[in-house]
MDTraj code that builds the backbone (N, CA, C; nanometers):
import mdtraj as md
import numpy as np

residues = "MET ASN LEU LYS LYS ILE ALA ALA SER VAL GLY THR GLY ASP ALA ASN ARG SER VAL ASP VAL ALA THR VAL GLN PHE LEU LEU ASN CYS VAL PRO ALA VAL ARG GLY GLY PRO ALA GLN GLU LEU LYS ILE ASP GLY LYS ILE GLY GLY SER THR ILE GLU ALA ILE ARG GLY PHE GLN ARG LYS ARG LEU ASN GLY PHE ALA ASP GLY ARG VAL ASP PRO ASN GLY GLN THR LEU MET HIS LEU TRP SER PHE ASP PRO THR SER GLY PHE SER ILE PRO LYS GLY GLY GLN PRO VAL SER PHE ASP TRP TYR GLY ALA LEU SER ASP ALA VAL ALA TRP TYR ASN SER LEU PRO ALA GLY THR LYS GLY SER VAL LYS GLN VAL ALA SER SER TYR SER ASP LYS GLN GLY GLY THR SER GLY ILE LYS GLY".split()
xyz = np.array([
    [10.4201, 13.3635, 12.4927],
    [10.3954, 13.2177, 12.5270],
    [10.4423, 13.2007, 12.6750],
    [10.3552, 13.1019, 12.7198],
    [10.3917, 13.0847, 12.8589],
    [10.4802, 12.9710, 12.8878],
    [10.6089, 12.9842, 12.9574],
    [10.7264, 12.9002, 12.9744],
    [10.7126, 12.7569, 13.0750],
    [10.6020, 12.7935, 13.1579],
    [10.5505, 12.6645, 13.2528],
    [10.5038, 12.5307, 13.1425],
    [10.5499, 12.4382, 13.1413],
    [10.5540, 12.3246, 13.0466],
    [10.5312, 12.2013, 13.1421],
    [10.4308, 12.1073, 13.1119],
    [10.4593, 11.9781, 13.1343],
    [10.4726, 11.8749, 13.0753],
    [10.5538, 11.7700, 13.1202],
    [10.6114, 11.6852, 13.0165],
    [10.5078, 11.5361, 12.9899],
    [10.4416, 11.5485, 13.1029],
    [10.3606, 11.4073, 13.0785],
    [10.2112, 11.4685, 13.1255],
    [10.1047, 11.3794, 13.1134],
    [9.9803, 11.4215, 13.1646],
    [9.9442, 11.4233, 13.3099],
    [9.8699, 11.5005, 13.3678],
    [9.8165, 11.5312, 13.5124],
    [9.6960, 11.4844, 13.5106],
    [9.6612, 11.4028, 13.5972],
    [9.5067, 11.3663, 13.6593],
    [9.4756, 11.2269, 13.6488],
    [9.3708, 11.2069, 13.6604],
    [9.3352, 11.0370, 13.6753],
    [9.3897, 10.9544, 13.5687],
    [9.4818, 10.8702, 13.6567],
    [9.5219, 10.7589, 13.5847],
    [9.6468, 10.8041, 13.4861],
    [9.6911, 10.9389, 13.5038],
    [9.8248, 10.9484, 13.4174],
    [9.9301, 10.9619, 13.4848],
    [10.0380, 11.0078, 13.4224],
    [10.1918, 10.9661, 13.4679],
    [10.2121, 11.0658, 13.6227],
    [10.1385, 11.1639, 13.6227],
    [10.1378, 11.2388, 13.7674],
    [10.3102, 11.2500, 13.8051],
    [10.3746, 11.3070, 13.7050],
    [10.5160, 11.3158, 13.7675],
    [10.5027, 11.4725, 13.8434],
    [10.6004, 11.4292, 13.9439],
    [10.5743, 11.5367, 14.0645],
    [10.5830, 11.6743, 14.0440],
    [10.6804, 11.6725, 13.9485],
    [10.7172, 11.8371, 13.9248],
    [10.5851, 11.8877, 13.8105],
    [10.5414, 11.7958, 13.7489],
    [10.4124, 11.8325, 13.6445],
    [10.2815, 11.8929, 13.7572],
    [10.2405, 11.7728, 13.8366],
    [10.1610, 11.8008, 13.9496],
    [10.1646, 11.9163, 14.0147],
    [10.2738, 11.9437, 14.0689],
    [10.2816, 12.0999, 14.1143],
    [10.2697, 12.1950, 14.0356],
    [10.3303, 12.1868, 13.9069],
    [10.3129, 12.3048, 13.8311],
    [10.1511, 12.3313, 13.7872],
    [10.0754, 12.2195, 13.7790],
    [9.9372, 12.2084, 13.7841],
    [9.8559, 12.2864, 13.9051],
    [9.8971, 12.2324, 14.0179],
    [9.8587, 12.2749, 14.1010],
    [9.8769, 12.4370, 14.1531],
    [9.9907, 12.4704, 14.1237],
    [10.0488, 12.6300, 14.1173],
    [9.9464, 12.7140, 14.0403],
    [9.9438, 12.6549, 13.8731],
    [9.8319, 12.7221, 13.7921],
    [9.6962, 12.7176, 13.8363],
    [9.6299, 12.6204, 13.9067],
    [9.4880, 12.6023, 13.9364],
    [9.4749, 12.6935, 14.0349],
    [9.5759, 12.7324, 14.1447],
    [9.5780, 12.8342, 14.2503],
    [9.5749, 12.9742, 14.1727],
    [9.6284, 13.0005, 14.0682],
    [9.6143, 13.1359, 14.0313],
    [9.4947, 13.1736, 13.9629],
    [9.4140, 13.0763, 13.9668],
    [9.2525, 13.1012, 13.9014],
    [9.1706, 13.1323, 14.0020],
    [9.1107, 13.2532, 13.9954],
    [9.0151, 13.2680, 14.1258],
    [8.8936, 13.1870, 14.0884],
    [8.8280, 13.1427, 14.2254],
    [8.7464, 13.0607, 14.2217],
    [8.5854, 13.0790, 14.1158],
    [8.5694, 13.2276, 14.1187],
    [8.4582, 13.2443, 14.0522],
    [8.4854, 13.2319, 13.8541],
    [8.6463, 13.2224, 13.8379],
    [8.6528, 13.1932, 13.7189],
    [8.7102, 13.0152, 13.6772],
    [8.6610, 12.9486, 13.8045],
    [8.6860, 12.8228, 13.7666],
    [8.8002, 12.7512, 13.8635],
    [8.8996, 12.8076, 13.9574],
    [8.9602, 12.7855, 14.0417],
    [8.9235, 12.7237, 14.1409],
    [9.0102, 12.6195, 14.2204],
    [8.9608, 12.5865, 14.3323],
    [8.9016, 12.6516, 14.4490],
    [8.8027, 12.6250, 14.5252],
    [8.7198, 12.6891, 14.6281],
    [8.8258, 12.7085, 14.7380],
    [8.9113, 12.6433, 14.7670],
    [9.0140, 12.6378, 14.8587],
    [9.1266, 12.6019, 14.8289],
    [9.2551, 12.6639, 14.8673],
    [9.3717, 12.6721, 14.7828],
    [9.4258, 12.5289, 14.7791],
    [9.4618, 12.4854, 14.6896],
    [9.5661, 12.3232, 14.6887],
    [9.7004, 12.3595, 14.7298],
    [9.7124, 12.2618, 14.8218],
    [9.8359, 12.2418, 14.8555],
    [9.9220, 12.1982, 14.7240],
    [10.0485, 12.2659, 14.7345],
    [10.1404, 12.2514, 14.6100],
    [10.2370, 12.1551, 14.6886],
    [10.2161, 11.9999, 14.6641],
    [10.3018, 11.9254, 14.6979],
    [10.3583, 11.8259, 14.5906],
    [10.3105, 11.8396, 14.4864],
    [10.3258, 11.7706, 14.3708],
    [10.2932, 11.6075, 14.3932],
    [10.1901, 11.6044, 14.4514],
    [10.0879, 11.4653, 14.4781],
    [9.9674, 11.4717, 14.4063],
    [9.9201, 11.3911, 14.3511],
    [9.7947, 11.3836, 14.2861],
    [9.6971, 11.3443, 14.4010],
    [9.5963, 11.3967, 14.4122],
    [9.4958, 11.3434, 14.5053],
    [9.3452, 11.4044, 14.4706],
    [9.2575, 11.3555, 14.5497],
    [9.1265, 11.3837, 14.4950],
    [9.0931, 11.5433, 14.4842],
    [9.1719, 11.6452, 14.5580],
    [9.1419, 11.7330, 14.5615],
    [9.1956, 11.8296, 14.4277],
    [9.3078, 11.7615, 14.3792],
    [9.3816, 11.8217, 14.2801],
    [9.2962, 11.7804, 14.1614],
    [9.2554, 11.6683, 14.1481],
    [9.1381, 11.5958, 14.0306],
    [9.0378, 11.6591, 14.0522],
    [8.9638, 11.7009, 14.1646],
    [8.8529, 11.7884, 14.1314],
    [8.8557, 11.9394, 14.0980],
    [8.9703, 11.9843, 14.1455],
    [9.0095, 12.1187, 14.1031],
    [9.0262, 12.1489, 13.9450],
    [9.0919, 12.0318, 13.8872],
    [9.1245, 12.0361, 13.7409],
    [8.9630, 12.0038, 13.6863],
    [8.8799, 11.9405, 13.7271],
    [8.7497, 11.8964, 13.6629],
    [8.6807, 12.0117, 13.6817],
    [8.6613, 12.0871, 13.7863],
    [8.6085, 12.1897, 13.8395],
    [8.6277, 12.3339, 13.7241],
    [8.7858, 12.3177, 13.6895],
    [8.8258, 12.4370, 13.6117],
    [8.7664, 12.4143, 13.4763],
    [8.8007, 12.2472, 13.4330],
    [8.7590, 12.2294, 13.2935],
    [8.5545, 12.2548, 13.2479],
    [8.5057, 12.2501, 13.3688],
    [8.3471, 12.2522, 13.3458],
    [8.3458, 12.4224, 13.3508],
    [8.4218, 12.4854, 13.4107],
    [8.3975, 12.6507, 13.3957],
    [8.4609, 12.7139, 13.2611],
    [8.5447, 12.6497, 13.2219],
    [8.6469, 12.7035, 13.1286],
    [8.6026, 12.6467, 12.9666],
    [8.5777, 12.5151, 12.9775],
    [8.5871, 12.4467, 12.8577],
    [8.4335, 12.3901, 12.8367],
    [8.3238, 12.4856, 12.8392],
    [8.2071, 12.4522, 12.8284],
    [8.1475, 12.2954, 12.8944],
    [8.1926, 12.2739, 12.9804],
    [8.1501, 12.1486, 13.0758],
    [8.2086, 12.0388, 13.0424],
    [8.2802, 12.0394, 12.9408],
    [8.3934, 11.8991, 12.8998],
    [8.4858, 11.9108, 13.0408],
    [8.4954, 11.7855, 13.0847],
    [8.5767, 11.7648, 13.2495],
    [8.6170, 11.6361, 13.2371],
    [8.7387, 11.6080, 13.1909],
    [8.7901, 11.4734, 13.2026],
    [8.8853, 11.4676, 13.3193],
    [8.9202, 11.5212, 13.3863],
    [9.0219, 11.5431, 13.4790],
    [9.1693, 11.5243, 13.4736],
    [9.1972, 11.5712, 13.3478],
    [9.3320, 11.5622, 13.3428],
    [9.3648, 11.6801, 13.2436],
    [9.5094, 11.7123, 13.2450],
    [9.6022, 11.8061, 13.1955],
    [9.7017, 11.7560, 13.1104],
    [9.6556, 11.7570, 12.9818],
    [9.7783, 11.7108, 12.8847],
    [9.8982, 11.8370, 12.8685],
    [10.0176, 11.7738, 12.7895],
    [10.1114, 11.9084, 12.7524],
    [10.0609, 11.9521, 12.6380],
    [10.0584, 12.0889, 12.6413],
    [10.0110, 12.1794, 12.5186],
    [9.8446, 12.1199, 12.4836],
    [9.7863, 12.0826, 12.5829],
    [9.6308, 12.0569, 12.5761],
    [9.5598, 12.1673, 12.6068],
    [9.4279, 12.1807, 12.5608],
    [9.3346, 12.2835, 12.5782],
    [9.3345, 12.3321, 12.7431],
    [9.3299, 12.2634, 12.8409],
    [9.3102, 12.2897, 12.9528],
    [9.4199, 12.3408, 13.0074],
    [9.5605, 12.2949, 12.9559],
    [9.6697, 12.3775, 13.0130],
    [9.6974, 12.4948, 12.9403],
    [9.6357, 12.4969, 12.8349],
    [9.6661, 12.6519, 12.7551],
    [9.5473, 12.7521, 12.8381],
    [9.4450, 12.6853, 12.8670],
    [9.3547, 12.8137, 12.9557],
    [9.3904, 12.8354, 13.0957],
    [9.4808, 12.7469, 13.1449],
    [9.5429, 12.7451, 13.2886],
    [9.6406, 12.8622, 13.2829],
    [9.7170, 12.8528, 13.1438],
    [9.8376, 12.9515, 13.1249],
    [9.8021, 13.1097, 13.1283],
    [9.6535, 13.1205, 13.0948],
    [9.5936, 13.2573, 13.0596],
    [9.5930, 13.3107, 13.2098],
    [9.5928, 13.2544, 13.3051],
    [9.5859, 13.3035, 13.4729],
    [9.7345, 13.3159, 13.5128],
    [9.8039, 13.2756, 13.4529],
    [9.9628, 13.2764, 13.5165],
    [10.0085, 13.4031, 13.5345],
    [10.0267, 13.4613, 13.6337],
    [10.1057, 13.5832, 13.6581],
    [10.2682, 13.5483, 13.6431],
    [10.3274, 13.4434, 13.6331],
    [10.4603, 13.4285, 13.6449],
    [10.4842, 13.3777, 13.4970],
    [10.4350, 13.3927, 13.4053],
    [10.4348, 13.3241, 13.2656],
    [10.5911, 13.3363, 13.2137],
    [10.6277, 13.4300, 13.2553],
    [10.7929, 13.4082, 13.2031],
    [10.8678, 13.3168, 13.2455],
    [10.8671, 13.2492, 13.3683],
    [10.9375, 13.1595, 13.4421],
    [10.8989, 13.0225, 13.3919],
    [11.0042, 12.9535, 13.3716],
    [10.9841, 12.8107, 13.3399],
    [11.0581, 12.7025, 13.4331],
    [10.9945, 12.5609, 13.4426],
    [11.0647, 12.5060, 13.5065],
    [11.1858, 12.4194, 13.4441],
    [11.3012, 12.4273, 13.4875],
    [11.3937, 12.3747, 13.4031],
    [11.4200, 12.2434, 13.4004],
    [11.4458, 12.1705, 13.2825],
    [11.4570, 12.0246, 13.2555],
    [11.5618, 11.9808, 13.3282],
    [11.5558, 11.8604, 13.3839],
    [11.6433, 11.7705, 13.4547],
    [11.7740, 11.7631, 13.4076],
    [11.8746, 11.7928, 13.4813],
    [12.0323, 11.7593, 13.4403],
    [12.0905, 11.8847, 13.3813],
    [11.9878, 12.0011, 13.3171],
    [12.0427, 12.1034, 13.2403],
    [12.0974, 12.2336, 13.3762],
    [12.1957, 12.2934, 13.3551],
    [12.2400, 12.4100, 13.4541],
    [12.1456, 12.4890, 13.3933],
    [12.1122, 12.5859, 13.4971],
    [11.9960, 12.7104, 13.5081],
    [12.0708, 12.8096, 13.5995],
    [12.0282, 12.9421, 13.5444],
    [12.0623, 13.0433, 13.6386],
    [11.9432, 13.0920, 13.7345],
    [11.8301, 13.0406, 13.6985],
    [11.7303, 13.0777, 13.7631],
    [11.6710, 12.9565, 13.8648],
    [11.6713, 12.9487, 14.0067],
    [11.6132, 12.8327, 14.0792],
    [11.4681, 12.8340, 14.0715],
    [11.4045, 12.7958, 13.9433],
    [11.2564, 12.7839, 13.9522],
    [11.1932, 12.7137, 14.0724],
    [11.2294, 12.5863, 14.1192],
    [11.1559, 12.5383, 14.2477],
    [11.1797, 12.6275, 14.4019],
    [11.3068, 12.6830, 14.3819],
    [11.3215, 12.7561, 14.4921],
    [11.2405, 12.8962, 14.4985],
    [11.2183, 12.9358, 14.3725],
    [11.1359, 13.0465, 14.3867],
    [10.9851, 13.0027, 14.3838],
    [10.9703, 12.9157, 14.3370],
    [10.8190, 12.8700, 14.3487],
    [10.8113, 12.8459, 14.5097],
    [10.8589, 12.7789, 14.5776],
    [10.8600, 12.7529, 14.7219],
    [10.8519, 12.8774, 14.7780],
    [10.9299, 12.9928, 14.7550],
    [10.9435, 13.1258, 14.8276],
    [10.8024, 13.2188, 14.8012],
    [10.7413, 13.1731, 14.6669],
    [10.6330, 13.2362, 14.6353],
    [10.5058, 13.1637, 14.7232],
    [10.4939, 13.0079, 14.6946],
    [10.3943, 12.9683, 14.7944],
    [10.4012, 12.9960, 14.9369],
    [10.5152, 12.9977, 14.9711],
    [10.5380, 13.0271, 15.1445],
    [10.4710, 13.1646, 15.1493],
    [10.5180, 13.2552, 15.0897],
    [10.4721, 13.4141, 15.0972],
    [10.3159, 13.4110, 15.0715],
    [10.2509, 13.3334, 14.9775],
    [10.1144, 13.3673, 14.9602],
    [10.0760, 13.3095, 15.0759],
    [10.1056, 13.1721, 15.1127],
    [10.0184, 13.1053, 15.2278],
    [10.0355, 13.2099, 15.3545],
    [10.1367, 13.2785, 15.3657],
    [10.1425, 13.3576, 15.5109],
    [10.0345, 13.4534, 15.4733],
    [9.9841, 13.4766, 15.3523],
    [9.9187, 13.6089, 15.3605],
    [9.7540, 13.5996, 15.4373],
    [9.7052, 13.6653, 15.5103],
    [9.5638, 13.6614, 15.5485],
    [9.4770, 13.6134, 15.4858],
    [9.3562, 13.5255, 15.4842],
    [9.2711, 13.4996, 15.3945],
    [9.1883, 13.5942, 15.2871],
    [9.1719, 13.7244, 15.3718],
    [9.1067, 13.8376, 15.2753],
    [9.1927, 13.8425, 15.1721],
    [9.3529, 13.8716, 15.2191],
    [9.4154, 13.9195, 15.0925],
    [9.4151, 13.8206, 14.9919],
    [9.4433, 13.7085, 14.9942],
    [9.4736, 13.5932, 14.8986],
    [9.3714, 13.6236, 14.7829],
    [9.2462, 13.6538, 14.8218],
    [9.1570, 13.6858, 14.7122],
    [9.2087, 13.8284, 14.6156],
    [9.2582, 13.9108, 14.7110],
    [9.3018, 14.0258, 14.6303],
    [9.4240, 13.9861, 14.5266],
    [9.4777, 13.9023, 14.5911],
    [9.6090, 13.8594, 14.4945],
    [9.5549, 13.7525, 14.3659],
    [9.4815, 13.7193, 14.3913],
    [9.4048, 13.6171, 14.2912],
    [9.3435, 13.7532, 14.1851],
    [9.2634, 13.8259, 14.2386],
    [9.2161, 13.9292, 14.1519],
    [9.3159, 13.9934, 14.0985],
    [9.4114, 14.0356, 14.1431],
    [9.5344, 14.1291, 14.0567],
    [9.5951, 14.0296, 13.9503],
    [9.6049, 13.9112, 13.9892],
    [9.6737, 13.7934, 13.8776],
    [9.5703, 13.7730, 13.7940],
    [9.4543, 13.7733, 13.8087],
    [9.3529, 13.7491, 13.7233],
    [9.3061, 13.8649, 13.6369],
    [9.3794, 13.9750, 13.6484],
    [9.3205, 14.1167, 13.5631],
    [9.4214, 14.0895, 13.4830],
    [9.5246, 14.0370, 13.4675],
    [9.6202, 13.9985, 13.3987],
    [9.6043, 13.9067, 13.2663],
    [9.5324, 13.8417, 13.3285],
    [9.4908, 13.7099, 13.2121],
    [9.3864, 13.7787, 13.0958],
    [9.4404, 13.6976, 12.9880],
    [9.3679, 13.7145, 12.8667],
    [9.2529, 13.6316, 12.8681],
    [9.1355, 13.7220, 12.8418],
    [8.9890, 13.6448, 12.8697],
    [8.9296, 13.5383, 12.7557],
    [9.0414, 13.5319, 12.6576],
    [9.0357, 13.4600, 12.5344],
    [9.1240, 13.3239, 12.5364],
    [9.1770, 13.3058, 12.6894],
    [9.2476, 13.1784, 12.7000],
    [9.4148, 13.2018, 12.6407],
    [9.4156, 13.3308, 12.5827],
    [9.5916, 13.3449, 12.5567],
    [9.6860, 13.3452, 12.6944],
    [9.7859, 13.3925, 12.6716],
    [9.8737, 13.4000, 12.7594],
    [9.8714, 13.5125, 12.8567],
    [9.9450, 13.5431, 12.9505],
    [9.9385, 13.6655, 13.0466],
    [10.0006, 13.7707, 13.0153],
    [9.9537, 13.8741, 13.0448],
    [10.0032, 14.0117, 13.0028],
    [10.1164, 14.0245, 13.0580],
    [10.1799, 13.9652, 13.1877],
    [10.3067, 14.0155, 13.2407],
    [10.4217, 13.9448, 13.1598],
    [10.5157, 14.0205, 13.1542],
    [10.6397, 13.9508, 13.0856],
    [10.7443, 13.9408, 13.1650],
    [10.7998, 13.8251, 13.1891],
    [10.9433, 13.7873, 13.2571],
    [11.0450, 13.8540, 13.2541],
])
top = md.Topology()
chain = top.add_chain()
for i, resn in enumerate(residues, 1):
    res = top.add_residue(resn, chain, resSeq=i)
    for name in ("N", "CA", "C"):
        top.add_atom(name, md.element.get_by_symbol(name[0]), res)
traj = md.Trajectory(xyz[None], top)
């Protein structure tokens, strides 16, 4: 089971809560372009924009047999397919106000900074490694937290 959840829909005309958008941006960046991920890395900034919406649609077209409404719903089919590419499935985003021992945002920020510092050729290799742990049937990642 993937522990990354979104509380509200992300995409065209949706709630687009910053933490939910950042989660979807992170998950989309985990998907190799040949398997429906964005051609260019998305900036993980928690802001919905044309690049993020197009990346959602592109992923849906590739993974959901052409269906592309440009939105990711909590526990919807698009999110479940995105989860299958997540190499960090054992980490969740804490709900506001709850004490946590793991700083998800800090860890995600560190991971994004590390990933962004990699040479372009290396980023593709990282995506391939992450993808190799993906369940081709849309299940959860084989990596345990």
